[in-house]
C-alpha positions in Angstrom: 6.5 -53.1 -29.6 10.0 -52.3 -28.3 12.1 -55.2 -27.2 11.8 -53.8 -23.7 8.0 -53.7 -23.6 7.0 -57.3 -23.9 9.3 -58.8 -21.2 8.7 -56.0 -18.7 4.9 -56.1 -19.1 4.9 -59.9 -18.7 7.1 -59.6 -15.6 4.8 -57.1 -14.1 1.8 -59.3 -14.8 3.4 -62.0 -12.8 5.1 -60.0 -10.0 2.9 -56.9 -9.4 2.2 -56.3 -5.7 -1.5 -56.4 -4.6 -2.0 -52.8 -3.5 -5.3 -51.1 -2.7 -4.8 -48.3 -5.2 -4.2 -50.7 -8.1 -6.4 -53.1 -10.0 -9.9 -52.9 -11.5 -11.5 -51.9 -8.2 -9.3 -48.9 -7.5 -11.0 -45.6 -8.2 -9.2 -42.5 -9.5 -9.7 -41.0 -6.0 -7.9 -43.9 -4.4 -5.1 -43.4 -6.9 -4.9 -39.7 -6.1 -4.8 -40.3 -2.3 -2.0 -42.9 -2.8 0.0 -40.5 -4.9 -0.2 -37.8 -2.2 0.7 -40.3 0.5 3.6 -42.0 -1.4 5.6 -38.8 -1.8 8.8 -39.4 0.2 7.1 -42.2 2.1 7.5 -46.0 1.5 4.6 -48.3 0.6 4.7 -50.3 3.8 3.9 -47.1 5.8 1.3 -45.8 3.4 -0.8 -48.9 2.8 -2.6 -49.1 6.2 -3.2 -45.4 6.4 -4.5 -45.4 2.8 -7.0 -48.2 3.7 -8.3 -46.3 6.7 -8.5 -43.1 4.7 -10.6 -44.7 2.0 -12.9 -46.2 4.6 -13.4 -42.8 6.2 -13.5 -40.7 3.0 -14.3 -42.9 0.0 -14.9 -39.9 -2.3 -13.5 -36.4 -2.6 -16.9 -35.0 -1.4 -16.6 -37.0 1.8 -13.2 -35.5 2.6 -14.2 -32.0 1.5 -17.1 -32.1 4.0 -14.8 -32.9 6.9 -12.7 -30.3 8.8 -9.2 -30.0 7.4 -7.9 -30.8 10.9 -9.4 -34.3 10.7 -7.4 -34.9 7.6 -4.3 -33.9 9.4 -5.3 -36.2 12.3 -5.9 -39.2 10.0 -2.5 -38.5 8.3 -1.0 -39.9 11.5 2.8 -40.5 11.3 3.2 -40.5 7.6 5.3 -37.3 7.8 5.1 -34.0 5.8 1.5 -33.4 7.1 1.1 -30.4 4.8 0.3 -33.0 2.2 -3.0 -33.7 4.2 -4.0 -30.1 4.0 -3.2 -30.0 0.3 -5.2 -33.1 -0.4 -8.1 -31.7 1.5 -7.9 -28.5 -0.5 -7.7 -30.5 -3.7 -10.8 -32.5 -2.7 -12.6 -29.2 -2.1 -11.7 -27.9 -5.5 -12.8 -31.2 -7.1 -16.2 -30.8 -5.5 -16.5 -27.1 -6.5 -15.2 -27.5 -10.1 -15.8 -31.1 -11.2 -19.0 -32.2 -9.3 -16.9 -34.4 -7.0 -15.3 -36.4 -9.8 -11.5 -36.5 -10.0 -10.7 -35.0 -13.5 -9.0 -37.2 -16.0 -7.0 -34.6 -18.0 -3.4 -33.7 -17.1 -4.2 -29.9 -17.4 -7.2 -30.1 -15.1 -5.3 -32.2 -12.5 -2.3 -29.9 -12.7 -4.6 -26.9 -11.8 -5.7 -28.5 -8.5 -4.1 -27.4 -5.2 -1.0 -29.4 -4.3 -0.8 -31.3 -7.7 2.4 -30.9 -9.5 3.7 -32.3 -12.8 4.5 -35.8 -11.5 1.3 -36.2 -9.5 -0.9 -35.0 -12.4 0.7 -37.4 -14.8 0.5 -40.3 -12.3 -3.2 -39.7 -11.5 -4.1 -39.4 -15.2 -2.1 -42.5 -16.0 -2.9 -44.9 -13.1 -6.4 -43.6 -12.5 -7.6 -43.3 -16.1 -5.1 -45.2 -18.2 -3.9 -42.1 -20.0 -0.6 -42.1 -21.9 1.9 -40.0 -19.9 5.5 -40.4 -18.8 5.5 -40.8 -15.0 8.9 -40.0 -13.6 9.3 -41.0 -10.0 12.6 -41.9 -8.3 12.3 -45.6 -9.2 11.5 -44.9 -12.9 14.3 -42.5 -13.2 16.8 -45.0 -11.8 15.6 -47.8 -14.0 15.9 -45.7 -17.2 19.2 -44.3 -16.2 20.6 -47.8 -15.9 18.6 -49.6 -18.6 19.0 -46.9 -21.4 21.6 -44.4 -20.3 24.1 -46.8 -18.9 24.7 -45.0 -15.6 24.1 -46.2 -12.0 22.0 -43.3 -10.9 20.1 -40.4 -12.6 20.9 -36.7 -12.0 19.9 -35.4 -8.6 17.0 -33.4 -10.1 14.8 -34.6 -13.0 15.8 -33.1 -16.3 13.9 -32.3 -19.6 16.1 -35.0 -21.3 14.9 -37.6 -18.9 11.3 -36.8 -19.6 11.9 -36.9 -23.4 13.5 -40.3 -23.0 10.6 -41.6 -20.9 8.1 -40.3 -23.4 10.0 -41.9 -26.3 9.8 -45.3 -24.7 6.0 -45.3 -24.0 4.1 -47.9 -25.9 1.7 -46.4 -28.5 -1.3 -48.2 -27.1 -2.7 -46.1 -24.2 -3.5 -49.1 -22.0 -0.1 -50.6 -22.5 1.6 -47.3 -21.9 -0.1 -47.0 -18.5 0.9 -50.5 -17.5 4.4 -49.9 -18.8 4.7 -46.8 -16.5 3.7 -48.7 -13.4 5.8 -51.7 -14.4 8.9 -49.5 -14.5 8.1 -48.3 -11.0 7.6 -51.8 -9.8 10.9 -53.0 -11.3 12.7 -50.1 -9.5 11.0 -50.9 -6.2 11.5 -54.7 -6.2 14.5 -55.5 -8.5 16.5 -52.5 -9.8 16.9 -51.0 -6.3 19.2 -48.2 -5.4 21.7 -50.0 -3.2 21.4 -53.7 -4.1 19.9 -54.3 -7.5 19.0 -57.9 -8.2 20.1 -58.1 -11.8 19.6 -61.8 -11.9 15.8 -61.3 -11.5 15.5 -58.5 -14.1 13.4 -59.4 -17.1 15.3 -56.9 -19.3 18.9 -57.4 -18.0 20.0 -58.5 -21.5 19.1 -55.0 -22.8 20.7 -53.1 -19.9 23.2 -50.5 -20.9 24.6 -50.2 -17.4 25.3 -53.9 -17.3 26.9 -53.8 -20.8 29.2 -51.0 -19.7 30.4 -53.1 -16.7 28.3 -51.4 -14.0 30.3 -48.2 -13.8 29.9 -46.5 -10.4 28.0 -43.2 -10.0 30.3 -40.3 -10.4 28.0 -37.3 -10.1 27.7 -34.7 -7.3 27.2 -36.1 -3.7 23.7 -37.3 -3.0 22.7 -36.0 0.5 20.6 -38.3 2.7 17.7 -36.8 4.7 18.5 -36.4 8.4 15.8 -36.6 11.1 17.2 -36.9 14.6 17.4 -33.5 16.3 16.0 -31.5 13.3 13.1 -29.1 13.3 11.2 -31.8 11.4 11.5 -34.1 14.3 10.3 -31.4 16.7 7.4 -30.6 14.5 6.5 -34.3 14.4 6.6 -34.5 18.2 4.4 -31.5 18.6 1.9 -32.7 16.0 1.7 -36.1 17.7 0.7 -34.5 21.0 -2.0 -32.5 19.4 -3.3 -35.3 17.1 -3.8 -37.6 20.1 -5.6 -35.0 22.3 -9.3 -34.7 22.5 -9.3 -30.9 22.5 -6.8 -28.0 22.6 -3.5 -28.7 24.1 -2.2 -26.1 26.6 1.3 -24.7 26.0 2.9 -26.4 29.1 2.0 -29.8 27.7 3.6 -29.0 24.4 6.7 -27.7 26.2 7.2 -31.2 27.7 7.5 -32.7 24.2 10.9 -31.1 23.5 13.5 -29.7 25.9 15.1 -27.0 23.7 12.9 -24.0 24.2 14.2 -22.1 21.2 13.9 -25.0 18.7 10.5 -26.0 20.1 9.1 -22.5 19.8 10.5 -22.2 16.3 8.9 -25.5 15.3 5.6 -24.4 16.8 5.6 -21.1 15.0 6.2 -22.9 11.7 3.3 -25.2 12.3 1.1 -22.2 12.9 2.4 -20.5 9.8 1.7 -23.7 7.7 -1.9 -23.9 9.0 -1.3 -27.3 10.6 -2.1 -26.0 14.1 -4.2 -23.1 15.3 -4.0 -21.1 18.5 -7.1 -21.1 20.7 -8.0 -19.6 24.1 -7.2 -23.0 25.6 -3.9 -23.7 23.8 -3.2 -25.3 20.4 -5.4 -27.5 18.2 -5.8 -28.9 14.7 -7.6 -26.6 12.3 -11.4 -26.8 12.3 
């Protein structure tokens, strides 16, 4: 076992957060739902929505039997609601192709609607204990510091990062799965982007960034995501009005959600194009 494996696995065993998509009782479907929800969304916002979702639709078949609009409604304020439509489409495909059971192989998962490379690896690893490199933002940052000796990884994931992550996986499949999630947890709780707590790191003695004197990031500027005044904010306002309504929402009511007519109409058109809203004789509603 690598000198990194034993201390990090022991640290994870002692410090892992109790989350509903982890542990012996978590189903692969619970893992899959969490992976869709956690994309660009923090754990604190995801956890209550995930719990409610799993109470409502505990299996892919339960979700597939519901209208896609109900998935969008239950998504609430997590943001990026197209993820709800994609998860509904994936659940439908699981019922049609795999008798309602989330597949365990990377290739089968990758073929599902809305499932990319990262999500397929994560579901196979955390849902079934398979041996895959799982490269989320936290893992990439930890490996950049721990092994590559730089403060932050490249803006976009590279093939080199994936090869590095694969080379560090423990040979044992179970240990490999735990190692992957332990790296994530270390990045979330200790090796954070802005204020890393190096004194609490179980592998600080092996850290190449520390050994190099903590050199500052010198790559291209990393753009933060804006929200206020953007089309994303307008879309969110419009979606909130429709989600909270009993039936279709007439256009004048949507008009009151945002003052700028041009931006509001553009956002509404994009919601219709994305299939998040449908136009009815009475106004606008979630898809049936």
